[in-house]
N, C-alpha and C positions, 0 to 999 in steps of 0.2 A: 734249811737254814732259816736264820735271821739275819737283817743287814739291818744295820744305819751307819749314821757318823756324826760329826757333829754337835758332839754332847758337851762344847767346849765347857764344863764343869770352873766354877771359879770366873763366869766373865762377870766384870766389875759394873754394867749398867751405868757409867759415868755420867748419862743424862737422866739419870734421874734423881730427881733431888734429894730426898728423901730418905733416909738413910735404911729404916726398916721396910721400908720397900723397897729396897735394893736387897736390901736381905731374905724376899721375899720368894725374889722373880731368883736371886741366886736357889733356894733353898727346891725350888719347882724345875730345876735341873736333875740335881741329886733325886728331887721324889721320882720323876718320870721311869726310875732305872729298875723300879718294884715292877712298876707297870709290863717293862720292857719283857724283864724275867716271866712276869704272869704269861706275855705270848708264847717267849720260849718252851713253857710247861705247858699252855693250855693246845700248841700245834706239835707238841713234840719236839722242836727243834735238836736236831744232830751240832749245831756251834750257833753264836750269837758271834758274829764279825762287826768291827765300828773299823769306818772307816775315814781313822787319821782325826785329830782334831779332840781324843776323849777329853782333855782338858783345854782350857782358855790360851796358857799359857808353857815353857817351857821348865820354869819352877814355879808352879803350883803351891797352896798351902797345907801344910800341914796335915791341917784338918780335913779340908778336902779328898786328903789322897787316901786319911784313914777311912770319911763318908763311901770314897766310891767301890775301895779295897770291900768295906763288909758290904755294899749291896750288890758287888758282883758277886761275893762268894755264895749270897743266898741264891743263885741262880744256877739250877743245875747242870747245865750244858757246859764245852770247852766254853772259851771268852775271847776269841781271839782280836789284839788289835793293834793296831800301825800306825808310828806317827803322824801328825799330818803337818802344814806350814807352824800350826798356833803350840804347837808341842811336840816339834819336828827330836830325830832320833839324835841328835848329836851331841859331843862329850858338853859334860854339865846338865843336863835335862833333864828330867825326872823319871826318866825309864835309867839312867843310870848308877842314881843315888842309892843310898844306903839304907836314908828312909822307907819306899817306894821299897826296896827288895825285900824288907824283913816283914813290911806290913800285908806284902803280894804275898811271902809265902806264910803270912800267920792267918787273913782273913780271905784268901783269893787262890787261893791252890788252882784253882782251874780258868783264871786268868795268866798266856800267854801272848807277850810284847813278840811280834815280830821284828827284829830290826834289819837281818840282812834278808838282801836279792838273792834269796837259792826256795824251793820246794819243800815245802810242807806238806809229807805224808800223812793223811789221817785215815782210819779205820773206812770213812765214806764220803773223802772229798780229800783232793788234791790243793792244798791252797798255794798262789803263787803272789807274794808281797811282796808291793813295789813300794816304802816305807820312803819319805822324808828324812834327810839325814843331816840336812837345812832348813830355813826359814825359808831363805828362797833358793831354787836349783836352776839354771837356764836349759840344762840335759833334762830330758824325757824318764822319770824316774819308775818305767815298764820297760826300758831298752835294753835292758840284763834280757828282757825275751825272745827280742829275735837271737839270743846266742841258745838260747836252751835246747836240748838234746830231749826234743820231746817223744820220738822211742823207747827215751830209757824210765818216761811215767809209763803208771799202770794204765793201761788200755780201758779199764772195764768202769774208772772212776771218773766221779767231774771234775771238770780242773774251775776252777775261783780267784779271779785274779782279785785283788785287793788293793787302790791305788788311789793318793788323793791330789787334786790341782784340776784346773779346770780343759778343756779342749777347743780346738780351734773353731770360731764360731759360737762358743757356750760355754759359759762354766761361769765363776767365780765374780770374773770385770764384766757377767753382763746383768746392769742391775736398772733393764729398761728402759732407759732415756731418764732415770734418777738421780739430778745432780748431786756429783757426789758433795761435795760442800754441806747436803741439807739427809746425809745418807744416817741411818740408824748403827749403820758398820762401825763401831768402834777401831778396825784393825783392817781396814780396806784392804784388797787385795794388789795381787801385783801384776806385770806380764811373765811373770817367768809358771814354774812348776807346772808347764804344758804336756800335757797327756797326747799322743797320738795314738789315734783306736783307730788308723785306718792299716795298720801295720799289719804282717803276714800273719802275726802269731794269734791274731784272732780267730781265726780262720783254725784254730786247734784248741780252745778253751770255749768254757760252756755257757761263765757270769764272768761277768764285767763290775766286780759293786765298787760305786764312786763315792768316794765326798766330798768335799770344800761348796759347794753348793748347799745355799743352807733349803732352796725350797724342790720337792719330789719334782724329780723331773726324768719319763726314757729316750735315752742320746742315741740310743742305737737297737738293731732286736736283741743284743744279749749285756745291753750296759744299762746299769740306772743307779741315780742318782737317789741316794735315798730324805735327805731334807733331815734335819734336826726334830731331831723326836718331841723335843718342847719349842712353840717358834720364839721367835727373838726380832724378828724386826715384821711393820706393817707388810701388806702384800703390794710388791710392785703393779703389781696389773691383775685383771680376772681371772689367771689361769693359774698363779702361785700359791703354791699347797704342802703344807708344813705341818708339824704333830703327828706323826705315822714312823711308823717302823718297816721294812718290806719282809713277808714270807716268803721266801723263793725255793723253789723246787726244780731239786735237778737231776737231769740224766744224764746219761755221759751221748753227746751229738746232736741232741736233742737241744731247741730252744729252751727254756727255764721259762716256765710258768710264777709268776709274781699277783703276791695278790696286798691288798695294804693292811697295814694295820693300827687303831687310831694306839697315840700315847698322849698326846699336847690335852692341858686343861688349860691352860690359861688363853684368853681370846684377842684377840690386836686386829682392834675394827677403823677402817679406812671410813669417815663419812664427814660430808660434802653438806655445807650448810648457809645456802645462800641468803640472805634474814634482810626483806625490806619491808615491814611491815609487822602486828600481831601475829596475822594466820601465818607467816614463817614461823615463829618464833614458837608459837604454839605447837607447830608443826613436826618440831626439832625437838621439842619437849616430850614427844609423842614418840619418836621412831627412838628415843634414846632410851624412850623408858620400855619400849618393846623388845630393841637391843639389849639391855641390861637388867631389864628385872627388879630382884632384890641382891644381889649379886654385889659383892661388897671387897675390895681384895683379888680379884679375879679378871683383871679386864683392864686395857691400853686403851685410847681412844685418840688416835691423827683426826684431827679436824682442822678441812680445809674451809674456814672459812670466807664472809665476803658479802658485804653489800652496807647498807647502814637503816638506824634504827634511832626510833626517836627518843628525848631521853628518858622517859618512863620506861619505856620496852628494855633499851639499855641496859640499868641499874635491872631489869629484871634475869635480860642474858647474864650479867655479871655473877649473880644470884644462883644461874644454875651454870655458872662454869663454876664457882667455887664450890656447890655440890660433888659435881664431878671429880674434885681435884681432890673431895675427902673421898669419894665413892673407888676412885681405878687408881690401879698402882702405876700410871701415865697419861695425865692429857696433854698431849703435847699440839700444840697449835701454829697453823703455817696460813697466812694471810691477813686483813684485818677487815675488823665488823666498824665501820666508824657509827659516828653518831651524831646526830641534825636534829634542835628542838622543829617536831610535827606542827602544824598548823594550828591547832588550838597551844600547843605552848610559848608558839611562836607571838601567838596577840596574845598572852599574856603577860609577852613582853613586852611590844610595841604602842599598847593600848594602856598607858597608866595614868593618867591624867595627876595622879599624885604625887610621880615623881618622874616627869621629862627630860632627866638626863639618861636616865637608864630607857626610858621609848626612847630617845633620840640615838645611843646607843647602839639599841639594838635594828631601829630600822637601819641605818644607814648600813650593816654590818648583813643588814638581809638584803639591801641592794648590791652591796660588792658580790655575798651568794649568790644570785642572780646569775650574774653577768663572770662568774669563775670556772674557769674550765678544770679539770683532771685535778693534779693533784695541789689546783692551787686552791679547791674547794675547805681542804681537809681543814685548814690554821683557822679558815673564818667559821665551823661548822666548831671547834673544839672552841672557842672565842665566842660562842652562843650556847655553849652548853654550859662554859664556868662562871657566863654575867645568870645565866639560867640560875645553874646553883646557888650560884652567888646571892640571890635577892630571895633563892627559900630559904636558905639561913636564916639572913637577915628576919623573915618573914616568924623562922619559927621561935 
């Protein structure tokens, strides 16, 4: 069996300004389905299960519906899907739409959407679906398992719970300390859709396939989040992993054997840059070259910047940023790298016998800068930088 989740086909990537790059990011999520299908074929998977959020919204575009159904139809094994919070199973959602139902029948007869909380007995597996029937549910979608007649299920078939939501102490609401107003998640989570994995029913099942958290995570001996098969955010911490699916081998009454299989192609890279001189800038350029190589349109970078550069070095830094903007699908900058005249540049401003006014203004700004602290330095540095540029333009 292959376990996946959180495809979020149709994700808008609204924070990416360039429309072509947004389209590339959206297409990458559809392209990942073929790689998942290849893993299903090579592993001989009995089924592909998607633990919620196949689509990014309950009413996706018709073109996305057709593309997904065509890609799923090319997968040889059964595909079992439950609705998540993004594509919930309530009235008016895609799963009840006549166009989706026609496309599923035409292009993906192997696709089965599980909208009811009741056992599904397959040839090699018993599936216990816990679909979300609304975007936000205060009740545990797994609670129906507490009333299930376990003796009525096949005794020798592995039992799989398919659920979407967060668990106590961990889940989509766990952002590892990242401020919510700086998150790349365009649909922030809420406190509902909470799954209780400490219930007695857990003793009766062999694997819990989870969705909602976008990173790979084992949350119990039998319970895993698969994460999204194509990364969609910068890592919050060093242990965060995504861009894969899980190959799960099940036997009744035994712990599952779980193996990760890669599916992602886009790189999401956090980069630290404290710039205080030419050597730091050169080191950053070398690090980016090693990280990105000649790839164009395949990477996104979060640049955590700080420090201050001379005017000439800052000009080079801006040129580097311009190249990155062209090369990357997204360059997200956090922090600030200031600019202030270096010793030679200050000397050129304060020692101008043919232009004493410029020299006096520059000298006065330099004196104030030496006595300034914290944020008071920034306007003085900018003033010197603008003065330097004005002089160069006049001389040019």
